[in-house]
C-alpha positions in Angstrom: 33.0 -8.1 -0.9 35.2 -7.6 2.1 33.0 -9.8 4.2 33.1 -12.5 1.5 36.9 -12.3 1.4 37.1 -12.7 5.2 35.2 -16.0 4.9 38.0 -17.3 2.8 39.9 -17.9 6.1 37.4 -20.8 6.8 38.7 -22.9 4.0 40.9 -26.0 4.5 44.5 -24.8 4.4 45.9 -28.2 3.8 44.5 -28.1 0.2 44.9 -25.6 -2.6 42.0 -24.5 -4.7 43.6 -24.8 -8.1 46.9 -25.8 -9.8 47.9 -22.2 -10.4 47.9 -21.3 -6.6 49.6 -24.6 -5.8 52.4 -23.9 -8.3 53.0 -20.4 -6.7 52.7 -21.4 -3.1 55.0 -24.5 -3.4 57.9 -22.3 -4.6 59.5 -20.4 -1.7 60.3 -17.2 -3.6 57.0 -17.0 -5.5 55.0 -17.6 -2.3 56.8 -14.8 -0.5 56.2 -12.5 -3.5 52.5 -13.4 -3.5 52.2 -12.7 0.2 54.0 -9.3 -0.2 51.7 -8.4 -3.1 48.6 -9.2 -1.0 50.0 -7.1 1.9 50.6 -4.2 -0.4 47.0 -4.4 -1.7 45.7 -4.3 1.9 47.9 -1.3 2.7 46.7 0.4 -0.5 43.0 -0.2 0.2 43.2 0.9 3.8 45.3 4.0 3.0 43.1 5.3 0.2 39.9 4.3 2.1 40.9 6.3 5.2 42.1 9.2 3.1 38.9 9.3 1.2 36.7 8.9 4.3 38.3 11.7 6.4 39.2 14.2 3.7 36.1 14.3 1.4 32.9 16.2 1.9 30.9 14.3 -0.8 28.4 11.8 0.6 28.8 9.0 -1.9 32.6 9.2 -1.7 32.4 8.7 2.0 30.3 5.6 1.5 32.6 4.3 -1.2 35.6 4.9 1.0 33.9 3.0 3.8 33.4 0.1 1.4 37.1 0.2 0.4 38.1 0.1 4.1 35.9 -2.9 4.7 37.3 -4.6 1.6 40.9 -4.0 3.0 40.0 -5.4 6.4 38.4 -8.4 4.7 41.6 -9.1 2.9 43.3 -9.8 6.2 41.5 -13.1 6.3 42.6 -13.8 2.8 46.2 -13.0 3.8 46.1 -15.3 6.8 44.8 -18.1 4.7 47.5 -17.5 2.1 50.2 -17.6 4.7 48.8 -20.8 6.2 48.6 -22.5 2.8 52.2 -21.3 2.0 53.4 -22.8 5.2 51.6 -26.1 4.6 52.7 -26.5 1.0 56.3 -25.3 0.9 58.7 -27.8 -0.7 61.8 -26.5 1.1 60.2 -27.0 4.6 61.9 -29.7 6.6 
């Protein structure tokens, strides 16, 4: 899943995928809030993945934690794409 999310950075940032994301990313305040929420999700995934990986002895929890870490790292591509789309579609940009 993390690998699939990282491929989202390959999309065209001059276009939005749907009207909902266009409505959010055109508004300056809503766009910043969306980017902050994505950043918090990345921090949450990486934190709990690293805690689970280093502080558990159970085998399947280590594997699950590694998956959560990869998911968090994959979300960095999604964050980069969101920031680019936000910069391209802002209404208040001169």
